[in-house]
C-alpha positions as CSV (number, residue, x, y, z in Angstrom):
1,M,21.7,30.3,4.8
2,L,20.5,33.9,5.4
3,T,22.2,37.1,4.4
4,I,21.3,40.5,5.5
5,A,21.8,43.4,3.1
6,E,21.8,46.9,4.7
7,S,20.7,49.9,2.6
8,G,19.9,53.5,3.2
9,D,21.5,56.3,5.3
10,N,22.6,56.1,9.0
11,M,19.1,57.3,10.1
12,N,17.1,54.8,7.9
13,T,18.7,51.4,7.8
14,V,16.6,48.8,6.0
15,N,17.4,45.1,6.5
16,Q,16.6,42.9,3.5
17,V,16.7,39.1,3.9
18,T,18.1,37.3,0.9
19,I,16.8,33.8,0.4
20,S,19.6,31.4,-0.9
21,V,18.3,28.8,-3.4
22,A,19.7,25.7,-4.9
23,L,18.5,24.0,-8.2
24,A,18.3,20.3,-8.8
25,D,17.3,19.3,-12.4
26,D,19.0,17.2,-15.1
27,H,18.0,19.6,-17.9
28,V,20.6,22.3,-18.2
29,L,18.5,24.6,-20.3
30,F,15.8,24.6,-17.6
31,R,18.2,25.3,-14.8
32,Q,19.7,28.1,-16.7
33,A,16.3,29.7,-17.4
34,L,15.2,29.1,-13.8
35,R,18.5,30.8,-12.5
36,H,18.0,33.8,-14.7
37,L,14.5,34.1,-13.5
38,L,15.3,33.9,-9.8
39,D,18.5,35.9,-9.9
40,S,16.4,38.9,-11.2
41,E,14.5,38.9,-7.9
42,P,16.1,41.3,-5.3
43,D,15.6,38.9,-2.4
44,I,16.5,35.6,-4.0
45,H,20.0,34.4,-4.8
46,V,20.9,31.0,-6.6
47,I,23.9,29.6,-4.9
48,G,24.4,26.4,-6.9
49,E,23.0,23.9,-9.4
50,A,23.0,20.1,-9.5
51,S,22.0,17.6,-12.1
52,D,21.1,14.6,-9.9
53,G,20.1,13.6,-6.4
54,R,23.5,12.8,-5.1
55,A,25.0,16.1,-6.4
56,I,22.3,18.2,-4.7
57,Q,22.9,16.5,-1.5
58,T,26.7,17.3,-1.8
59,L,25.9,20.9,-2.7
60,V,23.4,21.3,0.2
61,E,25.9,20.0,2.7
62,K,28.6,22.5,1.4
63,E,26.4,25.6,0.9
64,Q,23.4,25.1,3.2
65,P,20.8,26.9,1.0
66,D,17.5,28.0,2.5
67,V,15.4,26.5,-0.2
68,I,15.9,23.8,-2.9
69,L,13.9,23.4,-6.1
70,M,14.0,19.7,-6.8
71,D,13.0,17.8,-9.9
72,I,11.7,14.2,-9.4
73,N,13.0,12.3,-12.4
74,M,16.9,12.6,-12.1
75,P,19.5,10.0,-12.9
76,G,20.9,8.0,-10.0
77,I,19.1,9.3,-6.9
78,D,15.6,10.6,-7.8
79,G,14.2,13.7,-6.3
80,V,11.8,12.0,-3.9
81,T,14.6,9.9,-2.4
82,A,16.9,13.0,-2.2
83,T,14.2,14.9,-0.5
84,R,13.6,12.2,2.1
85,E,17.3,11.8,2.8
86,L,18.0,15.7,3.0
87,K,15.0,16.2,5.2
88,S,16.2,13.6,7.6
89,Q,19.5,15.2,7.8
90,I,18.6,18.9,7.6
91,P,15.0,19.2,8.8
92,D,15.0,23.0,8.4
93,V,15.9,23.0,4.7
94,R,12.9,23.8,2.5
95,I,12.2,21.8,-0.6
96,I,10.0,22.5,-3.5
97,I,9.2,19.8,-5.9
98,L,9.1,21.3,-9.4
99,T,8.2,18.7,-11.9
100,M,6.2,17.6,-15.0
101,F,4.5,14.8,-13.0
102,S,1.0,15.4,-11.7
103,E,0.0,11.8,-11.0
104,D,-1.5,10.9,-7.6
105,G,1.4,8.6,-6.8
106,H,4.1,11.2,-7.4
107,V,2.4,13.9,-5.4
108,I,1.7,11.7,-2.4
109,R,5.2,10.2,-2.4
110,A,6.8,13.8,-2.5
111,V,4.6,15.0,0.3
112,R,5.4,11.8,2.4
113,A,9.0,12.5,1.8
114,G,8.8,15.8,3.5
115,A,8.4,18.3,0.5
116,D,7.2,21.6,1.5
117,A,5.7,22.5,-1.9
118,Y,4.7,20.7,-5.1
119,L,4.5,22.8,-8.3
120,L,4.3,21.7,-11.9
121,K,7.0,23.0,-14.4
122,N,4.2,24.6,-16.6
123,S,3.3,26.9,-13.5
124,E,3.6,30.5,-14.0
125,S,6.9,32.0,-13.2
126,S,5.4,34.2,-10.5
127,K,4.0,31.2,-8.7
128,V,7.5,29.7,-8.5
129,V,8.8,33.0,-7.0
130,D,5.9,33.2,-4.5
131,A,6.4,29.5,-3.5
132,I,10.0,30.2,-2.6
133,R,9.0,33.1,-0.4
134,A,6.2,31.1,1.1
135,V,8.1,28.0,2.1
136,F,10.9,30.2,3.5
137,R,8.3,31.7,5.8
138,G,7.4,28.2,6.9
139,E,4.3,27.7,4.7
140,S,3.3,24.9,2.4
141,V,2.3,25.3,-1.2
142,I,0.6,22.9,-3.7
143,E,-1.1,23.5,-7.0
144,P,-4.8,23.7,-6.6
145,Q,-5.5,21.0,-9.1
146,L,-3.3,18.7,-7.0
147,A,-4.8,19.5,-3.7
148,S,-7.9,17.3,-4.4
149,K,-5.7,14.4,-5.0
150,L,-4.1,14.7,-1.6
151,L,-7.4,15.3,0.1
152,S,-8.8,12.1,-1.5
153,E,-5.8,10.1,-0.3
154,F,-6.0,11.5,3.2
155,R,-9.7,10.6,3.4
156,R,-9.0,7.2,2.1
157,V,-6.4,6.6,4.8
158,S,-8.7,7.9,7.6
159,D,-11.4,5.6,6.4
160,V,-9.3,2.5,7.0
161,S,-10.0,1.2,10.5
162,E,-7.8,-1.1,12.5
163,E,-10.2,-4.0,12.0
164,D,-9.8,-3.6,8.1
165,A,-6.0,-3.7,8.3
166,M,-4.2,-7.0,7.8
167,G,-0.4,-7.1,8.2
168,G,-0.5,-3.2,8.0
169,L,-2.4,-3.2,4.8
170,S,-5.9,-2.1,4.2
171,T,-8.5,-4.6,2.6
172,R,-8.1,-2.6,-0.7
173,E,-4.3,-2.9,-0.6
174,M,-4.7,-6.6,0.3
175,D,-6.8,-7.1,-2.8
176,L,-4.3,-5.5,-4.9
177,L,-1.4,-7.4,-3.4
178,Q,-3.3,-10.8,-4.0
179,H,-3.8,-9.9,-7.6
180,V,-0.2,-9.0,-8.1
181,A,0.9,-12.2,-6.5
182,G,-1.4,-14.0,-8.7
183,G,0.5,-12.7,-11.8
184,L,-2.3,-10.5,-13.1
185,S,-1.2,-7.5,-15.2
186,N,-2.4,-3.9,-14.5
187,K,-5.0,-4.2,-17.1
188,E,-6.4,-7.4,-15.7
189,I,-6.3,-6.0,-12.2
190,A,-8.2,-2.9,-13.5
191,Q,-10.9,-5.1,-14.9
192,R,-11.2,-7.2,-11.8
193,L,-11.5,-4.2,-9.4
194,N,-13.4,-2.0,-11.8
195,L,-10.7,0.7,-11.8
196,A,-8.9,2.7,-14.4
197,E,-5.6,1.2,-15.4
198,S,-3.8,4.4,-14.5
199,T,-5.3,4.2,-11.0
200,V,-4.0,0.7,-10.6
201,K,-0.5,1.8,-11.6
202,N,-0.5,4.7,-9.1
203,R,-1.8,2.5,-6.2
204,L,0.8,-0.2,-7.0
205,S,3.5,2.5,-6.7
206,L,2.3,3.4,-3.3
207,L,1.9,-0.2,-2.2
208,F,5.4,-1.1,-3.3
209,E,6.7,1.9,-1.3
210,K,4.7,0.8,1.7
211,L,6.1,-2.7,1.5
212,G,9.7,-1.6,0.8
213,V,9.8,-3.5,-2.5
214,K,10.9,-2.5,-5.9
215,D,8.7,-4.5,-8.3
216,R,5.9,-7.1,-8.7
217,T,8.1,-10.1,-8.0
218,Q,9.4,-8.7,-4.7
219,A,5.9,-7.8,-3.7
220,A,4.7,-11.4,-4.4
221,I,7.7,-12.8,-2.3
222,Y,6.8,-10.3,0.5
223,A,3.2,-11.5,0.5
224,L,4.2,-15.2,0.6
225,S,6.8,-14.8,3.3
226,H,4.6,-12.7,5.5
227,G,1.6,-15.2,5.2
228,L,-0.5,-12.5,3.6
229,I,-1.6,-15.0,0.8
230,P,-1.7,-18.7,0.9
231,M,1.0,-20.8,-0.9
232,S,0.0,-23.3,-3.5
233,K,0.4,-27.0,-2.8
234,D,3.4,-27.1,-5.2
235,E,5.1,-24.2,-3.2
236,Q,4.4,-26.0,0.2
237,A,5.9,-29.3,-1.1
């Protein structure tokens, strides 16, 4: 929602665009501090606050802000899901993920959901203000230390050929799925694949999202029902 403020005399009228912003975070003190910061900017106006994903969706439908500052970890509907749903309904709304999470999985999920920017909550206040103005202009913003994670993921995806894909999964994802279906823990999978346990956790999050499942049990059922791993003799009987 754009508002134009006119100032100056009749001979020199200056039009100033005001960017309307909505805040979505379940921490009241953080929202209040953020609102105080943003309302001190002459071209930014906070039009409302929400404490969860469902509330921000309702607020956006009513107020139609230009930019949303969205936390990831909120009760009910999380920030990534809210971002995905809002972007599908209102493609022009700009969404900045502002969170404590810097793990690969969270960054990639947010970008895939349509987020226009991804900033950490420990960023300098000036970076947040600059990001709002940038996404309003149609630009994308991401913390420099997070950019390398995205580049690595895009390289990984681009390296997967059609011949390597089975059932829409890469050979690396198939290995991971087979270990999950075999009942191995993250630690055991990490040892088998020579990876860090945190890397296994992040890759599983991405794999579950890709398969449309919520947990390890559903992932194993998916693998069996789609013929991606062989059933044991007992299961075939």
